[in-house]
N, C-alpha and C positions, 0 to 999 in steps of 0.2 A: 861482475855478475857471475853467479854460480848456479848451475842447474845440474842436479845429479839424477841418475837413473837411466833407464833405457828400455828398449823393446827387444823381445826375444823372437826369433824367427826359425822357421824350417826353410833352409835356403834352397832346397831342390823341389821344383814343382812335382806334385804327385798326381796331377790331373792333366789329361791331354786331349780335351775336347776341341771342337772347331773354333770356339771363341778364344781359347788360349792360343791356338795357332795364329789367329788374327792379331793378337797382342804382340807377337814377335815378328809379324810380317812387315810392319812399317819400316821404311828407311827414310830417315830425315836427319837434318843437321842439328836438331834440338829436340830434347825430350822434356815434357812438362807434366807434372802431376798437379791436377786442379781439384782442390778440396772445397766442398760446399755442403750445406745442410739440406738443400732442396734444389731440384732442377726439373723443369717441365720436359717432357710430359709425364715423367715418373711420379713426381710429387711436387705440389705447389701449395704454399700458404701465402707467400708475399712476393714482392718484386724480385727478390734474390733468385727465385726459381726461374724467372724469365731470362735473367742474365746468365745463370749457370747452364741453362738448357740451350742457349743460343750462341753465346760468345765462343765457347770451345769449338763449335762447328766452323765459325769464321776463322779462328786461329788455325784449325786443321787445314783449311783451304790454302794456307800460306806455306804448307809443307812441313809444319811443326807436328811432331808426334805427341799429341796431348791426350791424356787420360783423365777422365772425370771420376772422382771418388765420392760416393754417397753412402750414408748409412742404409742398410737393407731393412727399412722399416717394415713392419707387418703389412701395412697398406700396399707397399710395392709388390709383396708376394701375391696379392690378389689381382694384379694386372695381367694382361695378356703377353707381356714381353717375354721373349725367350731368354732364360737364365740358366747358366751352368756353373757348377763349382769348379774353380781352377786352382785352389790351394788353401792352405791354412797357416796360421801363425799364432804366436803367443805374445801377449802384452804383459810385461812384468807388473806385479802389484805386491804391496806389502803383505797382503792376505793370500798370496799365491797367484800364479799367472792366470790371466783371463784368455781363454782360447778365442781366436777369431777365425771365422770362415770367410773365404774370399770367393765371391761369385762375379761373373762377368755378364754383361749384356751390351747393347748398343743403343745410342740415341742418334738417329740420322747420321750414321757412319762414325760417330764418335764412340770409341770403346769406353765402357763404364765399369769401374770396380765397385761392387756392392759389398759393404763390410757388415758382417753379422757377428753376433756374440751375445752373451747374457745381458750386458749393459744396454744393448740396443733393444733387446726383447722385453725389457722390464716394463715397457709402456706401449700401449697401442697408439698413442698420440705422437704426432711429429714433435710438438713442443709440449712439455708437461711442467710439473713443479720444478722450481729452481734446483733442488738437490738432485733430482733425477736427471735433469738436463745437463748439469755440470759433469756428472759422472758419465753419462751417455756420450757426450761429445768429446770429452777428454779421451775416453776409450777409442772412439772413432778416429780421432786425429792421430793417435799413436798407432792404432791398428792399420791405418792407411799406409803409414810409413813402413811398418813391419811387413805389410803385404807386398810391397815392391821388392823387398829383399827375398821374401818367400818364393816369388815366382821368377826372380832373377831379372826384373825389368828395372833399370837404373835411371831415374830422372836426373836431369841437370838443374831443373828449376822446380821448386815446390811453391805453388801459388795457392795461398789459403785465403778464404773469404769469411769475414766477420768473426765474431768471438768464438763461434762454434769450432772453428778450425785453428784458432790461435795456438793451442798447445803444440801443434806440429812445428811451427816456426821457433817456439821457445826451446823445444827439444833439439832442433837442428843447431841452434846457436851454440849450445854447450857441447854437443856430442860429435859433430861432423869432423872435427879435427882429429878425434881419437878413433873414429870409426871409418875404416877404409871405404866401405860402401857409400858413405855419404860425404866423403872428402871432396871439397870443391863445389858442392851443391849450393846454389844460391836460393834465397827465399824472397817472395813477394807477398805482402799482406794487404788485401783490399778492404777498405772500410766502406760499407754501404749506407750505414746510418749510425753516426757516432754515439748518440745517447744510449744505444742498446749495447751495453758493455758486458753482459753476462752477470752471474751472481758470484758470491764469494767462493772461490775455488781452492782456497788454501789447503784444507784438509784433503780434498780430492787430489790435487796436484801432488801432495806429499805421498799419498797412497800409491800413486802411479810412478813415483820417483821423479816427478817434474818439480823439484823443490827450488823455487826461484828466490834468490837473495840479491842484495846489493843493487836494487833498482832505484838508485838515488835520484834519477831523472824523473821518476814518477811521484806524484803526491802520495803520501803515506796511505790514504784511504783507498787508493787504487791498486796497490801492489799485490793484491790477491784476486783481481778481476781479470778475466781472460783477455778482453779486448785491449786494455792498456798494456798488458804483458806482450801481446802481439805487436803493438805499436813500438815498444821498446826493444824488441829482440829481432824483428825482421830486418833483412838487409835493405829492402826497398819497400816503400809504402805507396799505395795508390788509393784514390777515391774516385767517385763516379761522375765527376764533372770538374772542369777547371775552376769555376767560381766557387764550388763547395770546398775545393782544396785550399783556396784562399780564406774562405769564411771560417773554417774550423781552426785556423790559427789565431782567431780573435776570441776575446772573453765572451762575446755574445753567443757564439756558436761552438766554442771549443769544449764546453762541459768539463772544464778543469784540465783538459789535455792540451790546451793552447800552448803552454810553454814548452812541453815536450815536442809538439809538432813544429813549433817555431825553430827549435834547436835541430830538428831533422828536416827542415824545409828543402834542403838540397837533395834529399832522398824521398821527397813526397811529390807525386805527380797526379794531376787530375785528368782522367781519361773518360770522355763522355760515353755513356751507355748508348745503345742503339736499339733498333727493333729489326725483326726478320721480315723483309718485304714479301717473302713467300707466305709467311703466316698471316701477316696483316696486308691483305691485298683486296681492295674493293672491286677489282675487275673479276675476281673469282670467288668471292666470299659467299658460300652457300647459305649463310644465315640471313642474308639480305633479301628483301623482296625483289630488288632490281640491282644488278651490278652496274658499275660505272667507272670512269677514269677521269683524269684531269683534262683530257681532250674532249670528253663527252660525258658531262655529268647532268645532262638534262633529265635523265630518268631518276636522279637522286630524290626528287620530290615524292616518288612512289614509296620510297623507304620512310620518308617523313610521315606520309599519310598513314601508312601501315602501323608505324610506331604510335602515332597519336591515337589511332583506333584501339590498339592493344592496351594503351594506358588509360583509355576512357576520356581522352581530351576531344575537344572540337577538332574535326579534321579539316582545318583551314591552314594551308601551307604558308600563307603570308603572315601568320602569327609566329614570331620568333620562338623557337623551342630551345630553352636553356637546359643544361644538364650537368650533373656531377656523377662520375663513376669513381668511387673512392672508399677508402677505409675511414670510418667515422672516428676521427681522432682529433684532439685539439690542434695538433700540428697542421692538419689539413684545412683549417679555417672555415669549417662548416658554420660556425656561429657568425662569422663575418658575412657569409652569403645570406643567411636568414635575416639578419639585421638590415642588410642592404636592400633586399627585396621588399621588406615591409614599407620602405620609403619610396617604392617604385610601383605602387598599386595603380597609379593612374596611367601606367604604360601597358601596352599589349604584350604579353608574353605567357609562355607556359614553362614549367620547370619540373624536371624529374631528378630525383636523387636515388642512386642505386648503390647499396653497400651495407655493411654491418660494422660494429665496433663498440665504442663506449656507450654503455646503456643510457647514460644521461643525455648524450647527443642524439642517440636513436629516439628517445622519447621526445626530445625537442623537435626533431624532424617530423615525427609522427603527428604531434600536436599542430605543427605548422600546416601539414598536409590536410589534416582534419578541418582546420579553420578556413582553408581556402581550397575546397575540393574541386572547384572548376578549373583550377590552373596549377595545382601542385600535386605531385605524386611522390611518395616515399616507398621504395621497394626494398624491404629489409631482407636481403638474401644475397648470397654469392651466386651470380647468374651470368656466366660467360657469354651465353648466347644472346641474352638481352643486352649485355654490354656492347656486343658487336652491332646490334640493331640501333643502339643509341649513337654509337660512333657514325654509323652510316645514315642516320636520319636527323640527328640533332643539328642545331645551327651554331650554338655557342657552348663550349666546354669550359666550365668555370673551375679554376684551380688556384684558390687564394692561399696557398700554403704559407705558414709562418716561416718554415724553412723547407727546402726540398733538395736532398743530395743530388738527385738527377731527375727522376720522374720519367715514366714511359707514357703516361696517359696523354700528355700534350703531343707527343710524337705520333701516337696512334691516331688521335683526333685529327691532326693535320693531314695524315695519310688518307683519311676518309672525308676530308672537306668540312670537318666540324671545327670551327675557329676557336682557338684557346683564348681565354681571358685569365691571365696569370699574374701572380705577384712576382716581381723581378728579384728572384733569389735563386742561388744554386743553379741546378740544371735547367730550371725554367728560364732563367736569365740567359743561359747559353744557347737555348734552342728556339725561343720565340722572339721575333723581331717586332717591335711596336709599329703599329700601322701609322703611316703618314699619308696625307691627302695626295701627295705627289705620285702615289702609286707604289710605295714601298711597304714592306712589313708583311708579317704572317699571322699577326694576332694583336691582342690588346693587353698592355702591361700596366702595372701600377706599383708604387713603392711602399708607402706607409701601411702598417698593419692596422688599418682602420676601415670600418664599413663604408665610410663616405668615399674613400679612395677607390674601393672596389666598385661602389655604385657608379662613380664617374666612368670607370673603365667599361662596365657593362652598358652604360648609357651610350658611350661612343660606339659600341658594337650594334646596339639597337638602331641608332641613327643611321649608320652605314647600311644596315640591312634594308632600309627603305630605298636605297639606290641599287637596284638589282644588278646593273652592269658593273659597278664598283665592287659589289659583294662577290660576284662571280670571279672577278679578277683576283680578289683576295683569296678566294677558295682555291683557285688554280695555282697561285704562288705557294700556298701552304701545302697543297698536295704534291707539288714537284720537289719539295725539300728532300734531300737524301739523308736519311738517318739510319742507313744500313749498318750492320755490324762490321763491315769491311774496314772502315776507318778506325774503329776501336781496336780491331785485331791487329792492324798494322802498327798502331801505337804500342800495343802490348808486345808485339814482336820486337820493336826497338828497345823497350824496357828490358825484356828478357835478354836480348843480345848484349846490352850494356852491363847488366848484372853478371853475365857469364864472363865477359871480357875482364871485368874487374876481378873476378875470382881467379881467372887464369893469370892475371898480372900479379 
């Protein structure tokens, strides 16, 4: 493999504000640069934002000096976060160097590098047309590396997430042995959703001097796509659940990458995502009508009544309230739900869908709601506050994904006592235990991607709901499950440590 080109830097910091002082104040045995395209609460489009906004904090708690790098989108500049410039750098390009300005802020004690420059500013959107995004994120990836040199902060691990940050690990693969600053630095590349590989980056990579050749392990069609290049060039690979790590090595879920992933299986680990128990806490959630806990959830019915009233449903708490909080995408199985419920009209239930996405699926959901206005609501918008009310007042959270790398919805739902009905795949399989009459399990699972299989799983939930004592016991087990980020952070700590030991050897 050959990759030519590099990044230019100003190696002496020229800014000396309080945030720069913070960056050099940490003392730890390990330094990690964590690159992502989005992170809560600064910017959120999808689930990656939750991971990048919460996991680094858990890693920081282990004594690791971790720094999050994000593009300094125009939308972030409109927030209330305190930001200061701490340096500048230059990213080489065939048409002349692109200047990068380096800013700093914090997310819950995690230092954040915000990378700005003309490629970032060319669009007001987080994600835009393919040609804009490839240029923007290639610049971001290389500028994040250059920024570390510019301010004199030397990471030992570069942890890149998804295709947007893949150019960073490709550059390291070729240049660290000839660049003293990056000598011995190990790379980790995390795949959150394999089919999203980015667009053809051949010309853009060439312009930035990231010219990748000799990628024989990759199918020819993928050798200019950022995510496959990241898979081929990173030292270690991870994905967001153990089951998904196994699934992507198969033709069904590998999307053409299965042979490469099989060849690198000794360097591929599945580390389950988590949720922040402080962010998702039914005992303190101010969006709920009534707070509750796993030891005292009698007041939870107040949330259900309030939600039923807000949605225009009959306010009868013994009618099971089914829900989906999702992106409307073929992956998520919305069609399976609608087909299953059509065959269950003789049962008592109410159903709310919250989300946006594929216009075809949005229209199908709208028509379904219009046809059955007394028992179905489709709320077509991104509404975090309503989502919390649904978690805190719904009875069954339906998640029939065709595939699901990890998923956070089922974890949040369980935390709030909303029992998940899930297809047994990926992270859903790793987090939801199927209910058994003996008193085990935390939800209801099914296997085949068929509406009848989902219908049977929902029916099991409806049947158990009639037994209030058994239902409360199920809710309590689900709410007591520990999905905190601490376990994930410890697994990443072990991965980082092994990667560093390998480099030192």
